[in-house]
C-alpha positions in Angstrom: 0.0 0.0 0.0 1.2 3.5 -0.9 1.9 5.5 2.2 0.4 8.5 0.5 -3.0 6.9 0.9 -2.7 6.7 4.7 -4.0 10.1 5.6 -7.3 11.3 6.9 -9.4 13.8 5.0 -10.9 15.3 8.2 -7.4 16.2 9.5 -6.3 17.6 6.1 -9.5 19.7 5.9 -8.9 21.0 9.5 -5.3 21.9 8.6 -6.4 23.9 5.5 -9.1 25.7 7.6 -6.3 26.6 10.1 -4.3 28.0 7.2 -7.3 30.1 6.2 -7.6 31.3 9.8 -3.9 32.2 9.9 -4.2 34.5 6.9 -3.9 38.1 7.8 -7.2 40.1 7.4 -5.5 42.2 4.7 -4.2 39.2 2.8 -4.9 39.1 -0.9 -7.7 37.0 -2.3 -5.2 34.8 -4.2 -3.8 33.4 -1.0 -7.2 32.2 0.3 -8.3 31.0 -3.2 -5.2 28.8 -3.3 -6.1 27.2 0.1 -9.7 26.6 -1.1 -8.3 24.9 -4.3 -6.1 22.7 -2.1 -9.2 21.7 -0.1 -11.0 20.9 -3.4 -8.1 18.8 -4.6 -8.0 16.9 -1.3 -11.8 16.2 -1.7 -11.2 14.9 -5.2 -8.2 12.7 -4.2 -10.3 11.2 -1.4 -13.3 10.6 -3.7 -15.5 12.8 -1.6 -16.4 15.4 -4.2 -19.9 13.9 -4.3 -20.3 14.1 -0.5 -22.6 17.1 -0.3 -22.1 17.6 3.4 -18.5 18.5 2.9 -18.1 19.3 -0.8 -20.8 22.0 -1.0 -19.3 24.2 1.7 -15.9 23.9 0.1 -17.2 24.7 -3.4 -19.2 27.7 -2.0 -16.1 28.7 0.0 -18.2 29.1 3.1 -15.9 29.1 6.1 -18.8 28.9 8.6 -20.4 25.9 6.8 -17.0 24.1 6.8 -16.7 24.8 10.5 -20.2 23.4 11.0 -19.1 20.1 9.3 -16.1 20.0 11.7 -18.5 20.5 14.6 -20.7 17.7 13.3 -17.7 15.4 13.1 -16.8 16.3 16.7 -20.2 15.7 18.1 -21.0 12.7 15.9 -24.0 14.2 14.0 -22.1 14.1 10.7 -20.4 10.9 9.7 -16.7 10.8 8.7 -16.0 10.6 5.0 -15.8 7.1 3.6 -12.1 7.6 2.8 -11.4 8.2 6.5 -13.5 5.2 7.6 -11.5 3.0 5.2 -8.1 4.3 6.4 -9.0 3.9 10.0 -10.3 0.4 9.4 -7.1 -0.6 7.6 -5.0 0.9 10.4 -6.9 -0.9 13.1 -6.6 -4.1 11.2 -2.9 -3.7 10.8 -2.6 -3.0 14.6 -4.6 -6.1 15.5 -2.5 -8.2 13.1 0.7 -6.9 14.7 -0.7 -7.6 18.2 -1.7 -11.1 17.2 1.7 -11.9 15.8 3.5 -10.5 18.9 1.2 -12.7 21.1 1.8 -15.8 19.0 5.5 -15.2 19.1 5.4 -14.8 22.8 3.4 -18.0 23.3 5.7 -20.0 21.1 8.8 -18.8 22.8 11.4 -21.5 23.4 11.8 -20.5 27.0 8.7 -22.3 28.0 8.7 -26.0 28.8 7.4 -27.8 25.7 5.9 -30.5 27.9 3.8 -28.1 29.9 0.2 -27.2 29.2 1.2 -23.9 27.7 0.5 -20.4 28.7 -1.3 -17.5 27.2 0.7 -14.4 26.2 0.7 -11.6 28.7 1.2 -9.0 25.9 -1.6 -6.4 26.0 -0.1 -3.7 23.8 2.4 -3.1 21.1 3.8 -0.2 19.1 1.5 0.6 16.2 2.7 -0.1 12.6 4.8 2.7 11.2 3.1 2.8 7.8 0.4 5.0 9.4 1.2 8.4 10.8 0.9 9.2 14.5 -2.2 11.3 13.8 -4.1 8.2 12.8 -3.2 6.4 16.0 -4.1 9.5 18.0 -7.5 9.6 16.2 -8.2 6.0 17.0 -7.3 6.7 20.7 -9.6 9.7 20.7 -12.4 7.5 19.2 -11.9 5.0 22.0 -10.9 2.1 19.8 -7.3 2.0 21.3 -5.8 3.1 24.6 -2.5 4.8 25.1 -0.5 2.4 27.4 2.5 4.8 27.6 6.0 4.5 26.2 4.7 4.5 22.6 2.6 1.4 23.2 -1.1 1.2 22.4 -3.5 -1.5 23.5 -7.0 -2.4 22.4 -9.7 -0.6 24.3 -11.6 -3.8 24.6 -9.4 -6.8 25.1 -10.4 -9.6 22.8 
């Protein structure tokens, strides 16, 4: 998988909105128009140009409506874009696979007596896969799907 596909549209849109807010009040129209065009390109790349909830405020260049979408994402009244859902699902799947492999490796360790009954792994958390940026892991923690165990380790919020 190409690492350029491991980004969240909702975070990119917030970053562009922050860039708009950072523009000086007397900034020329070209600077803000360039940021709006970047937002439009991000929507197209994510395949969300047909998502009326987000695409219309961007096409109309309505900062207040874009902020309303952000507020909807925050309070859960507006669903995340399909692109973001897919990226988060892939990231969580990669994390679970890494956790499973670490547990299997721990359980098959040669230090245990092969004649004994066996013992379950005590590993609860691992470092998340590096192919996804830290922002995605922070987002999954904020959603309550993962917990920060400290020291760069994450664990599943519900132990399976």
